[in-house]
BAFIFI-507909 format. One line per field, with one value per residue: residue number from 1; residue in one letter; chain; x, z, y of N, C-alpha, C in turn. Coordinates in steps of 0.1 Angstrom, whole numbers, m for minus. Each point is the difference from the previous one (the first is absolute). Example, Ala and Ser with C-alpha at 12.3 -4.5 7.8 and 13.67 -1.06 7.14 Angstrom:
nr	1; 2
rest	A; S
kette	A; A
n.u	132; m4
n.w	78; m7
n.v	m57; 11
ca.u	m9; 9
ca.w	0; 0
ca.v	12; 11
c.u	9; m8
c.w	0; 8
c.v	12; 11
This chain:
nr	1; 2; 3; 4; 5; 6; 7; 8; 9; 10; 11; 12; 13; 14; 15; 16; 17; 18; 19; 20; 21; 22; 23; 24; 25; 26; 27; 28; 29; 30; 31; 32; 33; 34; 35; 36; 37; 38; 39; 40; 41; 42; 43; 44; 45; 46; 47; 48; 49; 50; 51; 52; 53; 54; 55; 56; 57; 58; 59; 60; 61; 62; 63; 64; 65; 66; 67; 68; 69; 70; 71; 72; 73; 74; 75; 76; 77; 78; 79; 80; 81; 82; 83; 84; 85; 86; 87; 88; 89; 90; 91; 92; 93; 94; 95; 96; 97; 98; 99; 100; 101; 102; 103; 104; 105; 106; 107; 108; 109; 110; 111; 112; 113; 114; 115; 116; 117; 118; 119; 120; 121; 122; 123
rest	X; X; X; X; X; X; X; X; X; X; X; X; X; X; X; X; X; X; X; X; X; X; X; X; X; X; X; X; X; X; X; X; X; X; X; X; X; X; X; X; X; X; X; X; X; X; X; X; X; X; X; X; X; X; X; X; X; X; X; X; X; X; X; X; X; X; X; X; X; X; X; X; X; X; X; X; X; X; X; X; X; X; X; X; X; X; X; X; X; X; X; X; X; X; X; X; X; X; X; X; X; X; X; X; X; X; X; X; X; X; X; X; X; X; X; X; X; X; X; X; X; X; X
kette	A; A; A; A; A; A; A; A; A; A; A; A; A; A; A; A; A; A; A; A; A; A; A; A; A; A; A; A; A; A; A; A; A; A; A; A; A; A; A; A; A; A; A; A; A; A; A; A; A; A; A; A; A; A; A; A; A; A; A; A; A; A; A; A; A; A; A; A; A; A; A; A; A; A; A; A; A; A; A; A; A; A; A; A; A; A; A; A; A; A; A; A; A; A; A; A; A; A; A; A; A; A; A; A; A; A; A; A; A; A; A; A; A; A; A; A; A; A; A; A; A; A; A
n.u	m470; m8; 8; m7; 5; m6; m3; 4; m1; m7; 4; m13; m1; m10; m6; 11; 11; m2; 11; m7; 11; m2; 12; m3; 5; 9; m10; m2; m1; m11; m3; m11; 4; 2; 2; m8; 5; m8; 8; m10; 6; 0; 3; m9; 8; m1; m9; 10; 8; m4; 10; m6; 9; m9; m11; 4; m10; m7; 1; m8; 4; m13; 8; 5; m12; 6; 6; m2; 11; m3; 12; 4; 12; m6; 6; m4; m10; m6; m4; m8; 1; m6; 4; m12; m1; 12; m5; m2; m12; 8; 3; 10; 2; 6; m8; 10; m8; 2; m8; 0; m9; 3; m10; 10; m12; 4; 4; m11; m1; 6; 9; 3; 7; 0; 11; m5; m7; 5; m12; 5; m12; 6; m8
n.w	1321; m6; 1; m10; 5; m12; 4; m6; m10; m10; m5; 0; 2; m7; 11; m4; 7; 4; 5; 0; 0; 9; m2; 11; m6; 7; m1; 13; 0; m1; m11; m4; m12; m3; m13; m8; m11; m11; m11; m7; m10; m4; 13; 7; 7; 6; 10; 9; 8; 13; 8; 12; 0; 7; m5; m13; m1; m6; m13; m8; m13; m5; m10; 12; 5; 11; m9; 2; 7; 7; 3; 12; m1; 10; 7; m10; 3; 1; m12; 2; m12; 8; m11; 2; m5; m4; m6; m12; 4; 8; m12; 5; m1; 11; 5; 8; 10; 3; 10; 1; m10; m1; m1; m5; m2; m2; m13; 1; 8; m10; 10; 1; m12; m1; m5; 8; 1; m10; m1; m4; m3; m2; m10
n.v	1468; m8; m10; m6; m11; m4; m12; m11; 9; m5; m11; m3; m13; m1; 5; 7; 3; 13; 5; 11; 7; 9; 6; 8; 11; 7; 9; 4; m13; 8; m7; 4; m2; m13; m1; m7; 4; m2; m2; m5; m6; 13; m2; 6; 8; m12; 3; m5; 6; 2; 5; 3; 11; 7; m3; 0; 9; m10; 3; m7; 0; 0; 4; 4; 3; m5; 8; 13; 2; 10; 3; 4; 6; 6; m9; m6; 8; m12; m3; m10; m7; m9; m6; m5; m12; 3; 10; m4; 3; m6; m3; 7; 13; m4; 10; 3; 4; 13; 2; 13; 0; m13; m7; m7; 2; 13; 1; 8; m11; m4; 0; m13; m2; m13; m6; m10; m12; m7; m3; m11; m3; m11; m2
ca.u	m3; 0; 3; m6; 7; m6; 7; m7; m7; 6; m8; m5; m12; m14; m2; 11; 0; 12; m1; 6; 5; 3; 7; 0; 11; m1; m5; m6; m11; m12; m12; m13; m2; 9; m7; 5; m9; 6; m4; 2; 1; m12; m11; 4; 5; m11; 3; 0; m2; 5; 0; 3; 13; 0; m9; 1; m12; 3; m11; 4; m9; m8; 6; 11; m4; 1; 13; 12; 0; 10; 5; 11; 10; 3; 14; 8; m6; m3; m14; 1; m13; 0; m10; m2; m10; 1; m7; 6; m5; 8; 12; 1; 11; m5; 7; m2; m5; m2; m8; 0; m13; m12; 1; 4; m8; 0; 13; 1; 4; 14; 10; 13; 0; 13; 2; m8; 7; m8; m5; m6; m6; m2; m11
ca.w	m10; 3; m11; 2; m9; 0; m4; 1; m12; m9; m8; 7; m7; 6; 12; 8; 10; 1; 11; m4; 11; m2; 11; m1; 5; m1; 12; 10; m7; 8; m8; 5; m6; m10; m7; m13; m12; m11; m13; m11; m13; m6; 10; 10; 13; 9; 14; 3; 15; 8; 14; 7; 6; 15; 5; m7; m6; m14; m10; m13; m11; m1; m9; 6; 14; 2; m6; 3; 13; 2; 13; 1; 11; 3; 4; m13; m10; m11; m3; m8; m6; m3; m11; m2; m10; m11; m13; m11; 1; 10; m7; 1; 8; 13; 5; 14; 1; 14; 2; 14; 2; 2; m7; m14; m8; m12; m4; 5; 14; 1; 0; m6; m7; m3; m14; m5; m3; m10; 4; m12; 3; m12; 1
ca.v	m9; m14; m10; m13; m9; m13; m12; m12; m4; m10; m9; m11; m7; 2; m8; 1; 11; 9; 9; 13; 8; 14; 6; 14; 7; 15; 7; m8; m7; m2; 4; m5; m13; m4; m11; m4; 2; m7; 5; m10; 7; 5; 3; 10; m6; m3; m4; m14; m2; 11; m3; 12; m2; m1; m10; m13; m4; m3; 0; m5; 0; m12; m9; m8; m5; m15; m5; 8; 6; 11; 1; 10; m1; 14; 1; m1; 9; m8; m5; m12; m5; m14; m3; m15; m4; 11; m2; 8; 14; 7; 5; 14; 6; 2; 12; 3; 13; 4; 12; 6; 7; m9; m13; 2; m9; 7; 6; 13; 0; m5; 11; m5; m12; m7; m1; m11; m13; m7; m13; m7; m12; m8; m9
c.u	0; 2; m6; 6; m7; 9; m9; m9; 7; m11; m5; m12; m13; m1; 12; 0; 13; m2; 8; 4; 2; 6; 1; 13; m2; m5; m6; m13; m11; m12; m13; m2; 10; m7; 6; m11; 7; m5; 3; 1; m13; m11; 5; 5; m11; 5; m1; m2; 7; 0; 3; 12; 0; m8; 1; m13; 2; m13; 6; m11; m7; 7; 11; m3; 0; 13; 12; m2; 12; 4; 11; 9; 5; 15; 9; m5; m4; m15; 1; m14; 2; m11; 0; m10; 0; m7; 6; m4; 7; 13; m1; 13; m6; 8; m3; m3; m2; m7; m1; m14; m12; 3; 3; m8; m2; 13; 1; 4; 15; 10; 13; m3; 13; 1; m7; 8; m10; m4; m7; m5; m3; m11; 3
c.w	5; m13; 4; m10; 1; m5; 0; m12; m8; m8; 8; m7; 7; 11; 10; 9; m2; 12; m4; 13; m4; 12; m2; 6; m2; 13; 9; m6; 10; m7; 6; m6; m11; m8; m13; m11; m11; m13; m10; m13; m5; 10; 10; 13; 10; 14; 1; 15; 7; 14; 7; 8; 15; 5; m7; m6; m15; m8; m13; m10; 0; m9; 6; 13; 0; m6; 3; 15; 2; 14; 1; 12; 3; 3; m13; m10; m12; 0; m10; m6; m4; m10; m2; m11; m12; m13; m11; 1; 11; m6; m1; 6; 13; 7; 15; 1; 15; 0; 14; 3; 3; m7; m15; m8; m14; m3; 5; 14; 2; 0; m6; m6; m1; m15; m7; m2; m8; 6; m13; 4; m13; 2; m7
c.v	m15; m8; m13; m10; m14; m11; m12; m4; m11; m7; m12; m6; 3; m10; 1; 12; 8; 9; 13; 7; 14; 6; 15; 6; 15; 6; m10; m6; m3; 4; m4; m14; m3; m11; m3; 3; m8; 6; m10; 8; 5; 4; 10; m7; m1; m4; m15; m2; 11; m4; 13; m3; m2; m12; m13; m4; m1; 1; m4; 1; m13; m10; m8; m5; m15; m5; 8; 5; 10; 0; 10; m4; 14; 2; 0; 10; m8; m4; m11; m3; m14; m3; m15; m2; 10; m5; 9; 14; 8; 5; 15; 5; 4; 12; 0; 15; 4; 13; 5; 6; m9; m14; 2; m10; 6; 5; 14; 2; m3; 12; m5; m14; m7; m1; m11; m12; m8; m14; m6; m14; m8; m10; m14
């Protein structure tokens, strides 16, 4: 089993920044990819960004390109999401996710989820 623990969410004004962290524990942690999804009230959970664990290649949703960046620290079993120029539409619960079968750009590819951390952007 793998446990994913997110932190760093909170309330921020539009235009501000937040950095989310996710630390993995449990079994030996060597997924194919780790990433972030988000779910706003009344909406489905959507892909935000992903990074491959071994090579560090990154991919992100069009809605966050140029504003959000994902990174990882293999030694700490950690992945980060730096969020800049936040908008009110970024308000959501952000979930850390890990997958062993490929790029986790779809929920169906995810093997493990974190509990989520709330990000609220006030306008």
